[in-house]
N, C-alpha and C positions, 0 to 999 in steps of 0.2 A: 450407520455408514452407506453412503450412496455407492451402488454397484456401478461397475464399468458400463460404459455406453457402447453401442455399435457404430457410433459415429466415426468418421475419419476426417483427414485433412482434405479430402476430394470434395466434401459436402461443405456448403456455405454454414459456418457456425453462428451462434448467437454473438460469441465474444472470444477473443484470443487475448491472453494476458502475455506482456512481454517484459522480461526484467530478470532479476537474479533468482537463484535457487541455492539454499545452502543446508548444511547440517547444523543443528543448533544443540548446545547444551547449556540448561539453566542451573546456575549455582545459587543457592539460598543459604543466605546465612545472617545472623543478627550481628555478626562481626563486621559487616559491612555498614559503614557510616557515612551519612551525607553531610559534609562541612562547607561552610560558606567562606570562600576566600578569594581575593582578587588574582591569585597566581592562576586560577583556572579561566578560560576563555568565557564560560558561560556564568562564572561568578560562583559555581558550586563543584564540589568534587566528591567523589565516591571513593572512601579510603578504608583501609584495614592496617593493623599494626605491622610495621616493618620488621621483618626477621622471625616473626612467630608463625606457628601453625595456626590457622583460622579454621574453626570447626564449621562445618557445613550441616545445615538442617535439612538439606535435601538436594538431589540431582535428579534432574528430568531432561531426557532427549527427546527431541523432536526435529521436523523439517522447517525450514523457513524461506525467507527471500520474498521480495515483493511479488514476483510472478507467481510464485507457488501459492502464497497466501491469498491472494486476489482470486486465483482459479479456484481455490477450495470453497471460497464463498459464492461464486458464480454457479459453480456446479451444484452446490448444496440447495441453492435456491431454484433450481430446475432448469438453469441455462444450459444449452449444449456449449462446452468449453473447451478451448485448446490452450496450449502454452508454448511459448518459444523462449528457451532458455538454455544454458549450457551446464553440464556436470562433468566430473571426471570419470575415468573408467575405473572407479573403486566402488568399495561397499557403501558409503554414503550416497554416492550417485545412485546406486541401485535402490536404495532405500527411499530416495526423493522419487524416483520414478514410480516404484510400487505404490507408495502412499498416494500420489495422484491417480493412479489408475484405479486404486479402491474407491476413490471419490467420484470416479466417472469422468475424469478429465482426459482428453485426447492427448497422448504424449508422443506421437510421431515426429514432432518437430522439437524435441528436445535433442540436443547435441551433446555428444560425448567427446571431450577434449582428449587427445592422446597423451599429452604430456602434463598438464595441469590437473591437481586434485580438486574434488568439489569444494566449492567454498565452505567456510567453517565459522561459526560464530559461538561466542563463550558470553553468555549474559550473565552479570553479576547482580543478583536480586536483593535490594534491601528489604527490611521489613515494610517500608512504606509503599512498596510496589514500583518504586522508581529504580532504574536500571543503568548500567553502563555496559556497552557491548563492545567486546574485543572482536575484530574482524579479520579473517584471512579471506582475501577475495577469490583467490584461486580462479577456476573455471568459471565462476559466476560472473567474472568481469570479461568474460570472453564474448564481445559483441562483434561478430563478423558481419557485415553487410550481406554477405551471400546467403545468410540464414533467413533473410525476409525474402520470401519467394511468392509466386502467384498462388502457392498452397495456403499461404496466410490469409485465408478468405473468410471474413466474418463482418456480420453487421456492425460489430464494435471492435476497436482494438483498445486495451487497457495497457497503457505504456507507462511503466514505472522507471526507476533509474537504470540508466545504461551506461553509467561511468564517464559521462561527458563526451561520449564517442559521436562526433559530428556526422561522420560517414554513414555510420549506423542509424542515427536519428534521421537523416535525409532520406533513407532508403524507406524506413517506417512510414514516413509521411507521404512519399512517392507512391508507395504500394497501396496506402489507404485511399489516395485519389483515384488510383487505376482499378480498385475493387470497389469503390464507392462505399468505403467503411468511414464510420464516425469514430473520433479518438477521445478517449477519456486519458488525461495526461497528469500524472503525478511525478513530475521531474525531480532528480536527485540533486545534490549539492554541485556536482561537477557540471551539470547541464545549466543550472542556475548561475554558475560563476562566468558563463559566457555573457551574462548581461541582458537587459531588457531589449536594447536596440538589436542585438543578434537575434534573440528568441522571437522577436514580434511576428515574423513571417510564419513561425510554426504555431504561435499563440492563434493567429488567425484562422489557422486550419483546424483548431482544437475545438471540440464541442463543449467539453467539460473539463475544467482545470482544478486540481486540488494541491493546495499548499498548506503548510502550517504558518503560524504568526510570523516565526522568525524569518522562514524563507521567503515569505511575501514582503517583509520589510527589508531583506536584503535585495531583492529583486527590483521593488518599486522606491526604495529610499523614503517612503512615507513614515510618519511617526505613529500614525494609529491604524487599526486594522480597516476602518471603514473608508478612510483614505486610499489604501492599498486596493481594497476590493472594488471600490469604483473605478479606479484606474485600469485594473484588470478586465472588468466587464465591458470595458469599451472595445476590447479585443476579442474576448471570449463570451459566448452566450450564457453559459452557467460557471460560476466560480465559487469553489468552496475554500474557505481558510479555517482551518481546525486550530483549536487553542487548548488542546489536553482536557484537563478535568474542567476547564471553565466553559467548555461547549465550543461551537462552531458558528460560522458565518457562511450565509450563502447569498449570491448575488445573481438575479435572473432579470434581464432587462434594466430597468431604472430602479428595479426595487432590491432592496438590502434585508435580509432577515437574520435574526439571531436564533440558533437552534441549541437549546441547552441539552446538558447530560441528564442521566436519570439519578445522578448523584451517588452512584455504587462506589464504594471504597475499593481500589483496584488491589488485586492479588498479585497481578502481573500486567504491565502496560505494554508489553512487547506485542507489537502487531495491531495495536488499536487504531493507528491511523490507516493501514492497509484494510482493516474491516470495515471502517467507516467508509472509506472511499469505495470499495468492491460492494458494500451493501447498498450504498447510495446509487451506484451503476445498476445494479441488478434491479432494485425497485423501480427504477427510471424505465429500464429496458421492459419491464413487465407491464407498467401502468401509464408510463409517459406523464406522470405526476410528479412535480418536483418535491411536494410536501410528504407524499407516501415514501418518496425515495430517501428524504432527509430521515424520516422516522426509521426506515430500514437500516440506514446507516447508523443511527443512534442505538438500536437494538442489537445490531451485530457487534458493534464494538462494546457495548456494555457487556455482552456474553462473553467475549474474548478477554476482558480484563478480569473476569471471576475465574478464569482457569489458567492452568500452566501451559506454555505452549502459544503458537499464534494461530493455531487452526482449531484447537478443542473448543467446544461450546458454540461454533458458529451456528447460525439459525438455519432452519430448514424450511420456513415459509414465511412470507411477508407478515408484518405486524397486523392485527386486527385493527378495525376503527377505534375501540375502546382503547387499545394500546397507544395508538397514534394521538389519542386525545390526551394522553398523559404528557405528551411531548409538546409544551406550549411554545410553538414557533411564533415569533413576534416581529413584525416589521421594525426596522431601525430608522430613525430619522437620519436623513443624509444630508440636511441643510448646514 
């Protein structure tokens, strides 16, 4: 465990993560079944027998949320890290703050909402490692533009889902310009719902964009990942599109690359996307090399899926050259 640092928000940090913070409970059961059906929007549902008692194989408590998950990785990899998020004035909120402090994250910009409880997620884990998440947003959806101040001073801002709050989004980008901070953006569904035309000015001010395949398809309306990533790369210098266990794609300039996974069977896929994105950013900040950054994201997400929770198992150093050689990153034809 990383010990708390002496840094505070008066000093320029390497990175500040912005987004949600939650208390998570993982429920593990062989009774959770994945079924295929058109009645579900994704084509699949996670189900259990109605009216029965479902035996649990385990219960695990942790903290989560995009901002705290990313902050944990950045701090673990030796970056001075702060976080802007909101929790309630309750026991789970205290747990979130204490966990981040233990990991060396600056917590002075965490806001404590006087009425709302800390966000809470219940994760139903099937044997396959697939999961469904039941979410109470609570204070984690409290994105007041006033929270983004001159104190949010860092080389990089790691921006995750902010509930589609346009005023807050605008303040983040304005402050980034003022402080000459670069932005890594992993937008949530409500931001993406505003559409590509509306988001284009923000994308043009983003240095690294991270989406999954479904999000990219929704935003770009393209039928395949290469078409979508090429379209986005005209707006953003570095684009990442993740495809779960199938790997990820990276665009830089005119080049598109495929990044494979290590093929590890997941115990728990929760937090894998946060782990890849924050691992990529950490590797990029420390080396300026997109390939080392990609390998760092791969190893960090691989470590996360082998453990319970979204923070346990995060790596503490960049992958070695030998480890990077195991990740066969290949250029993709874009013709």
